[in-house]
C-alpha positions in Angstrom: 25.9 -55.0 65.7 27.4 -51.7 64.9 24.7 -50.3 62.9 22.2 -51.1 65.5 24.3 -49.2 67.9 24.6 -45.9 65.7 20.9 -46.1 64.9 20.0 -46.4 68.7 22.6 -43.8 69.5 21.2 -41.1 66.9 17.7 -41.2 69.0 15.8 -39.8 66.2 13.6 -42.9 65.5 16.0 -44.5 63.2 15.1 -48.4 63.4 17.3 -51.1 62.2 15.6 -54.4 61.0 16.6 -57.5 59.2 19.6 -59.6 59.6 23.3 -58.5 59.4 23.7 -59.3 55.7 20.6 -58.0 54.9 19.6 -54.8 56.9 16.9 -52.5 56.5 16.9 -48.9 58.0 13.5 -47.1 58.6 12.2 -44.3 60.7 9.3 -44.4 63.1 6.3 -42.9 61.6 4.8 -39.8 63.1 1.5 -37.9 62.7 3.2 -35.1 61.0 4.6 -37.6 58.6 8.2 -35.9 59.2 9.6 -39.5 58.9 9.3 -39.1 55.2 11.7 -36.1 54.9 13.8 -37.7 57.3 14.1 -41.0 55.4 14.7 -38.8 52.1 17.5 -36.6 53.7 19.3 -39.7 55.3 19.5 -41.7 52.0 20.5 -38.6 50.4 23.3 -37.7 52.7 24.6 -41.6 52.4 24.6 -41.1 48.7 26.6 -37.9 49.1 28.9 -39.8 51.1 29.4 -42.7 48.7 27.2 -45.3 50.3 24.2 -46.1 48.2 21.5 -48.0 50.5 18.0 -48.7 49.1 15.6 -46.4 50.9 12.5 -49.0 50.3 14.6 -52.2 50.5 17.0 -54.1 52.4 20.6 -53.4 51.9 22.9 -56.2 51.1 26.4 -57.0 52.4 28.2 -59.5 49.7 31.4 -61.2 49.8 33.3 -58.6 48.1 33.0 -56.0 50.8 35.9 -55.6 52.9 35.9 -54.7 56.6 36.9 -51.3 55.4 33.8 -50.8 53.4 31.8 -52.1 56.2 33.4 -49.5 58.6 32.9 -46.8 56.3 29.4 -47.5 55.9 28.8 -47.7 59.5 30.5 -44.5 59.9 28.6 -42.7 57.0 25.2 -44.0 58.5 26.3 -42.4 61.8 27.0 -38.9 60.0 24.0 -39.1 58.0 21.7 -39.6 61.0 23.7 -36.8 62.7 22.8 -34.4 59.6 19.2 -35.5 60.1 19.0 -35.2 63.8 20.3 -31.5 63.5 18.2 -30.5 60.9 14.9 -28.8 61.8 11.9 -30.4 60.5 
């Protein structure tokens, strides 16, 4: 639910699909194919913030992830989406 809120609040075409333990973040396609640059930048920013999510596959939550891990991930997704939102494509 938190990731969905973050994706919706970013208002840049980020879409969350899948079920909570197997989420997938994609970007709405556009005729200029800017979604590809957004996707690349988004996942690169996540890595820079210590979160690795697969850009072409579902992300997985496992039993070892703590509440702090999950909160960190949601916060870093929000920061990374904000980065993409403010970059001029």
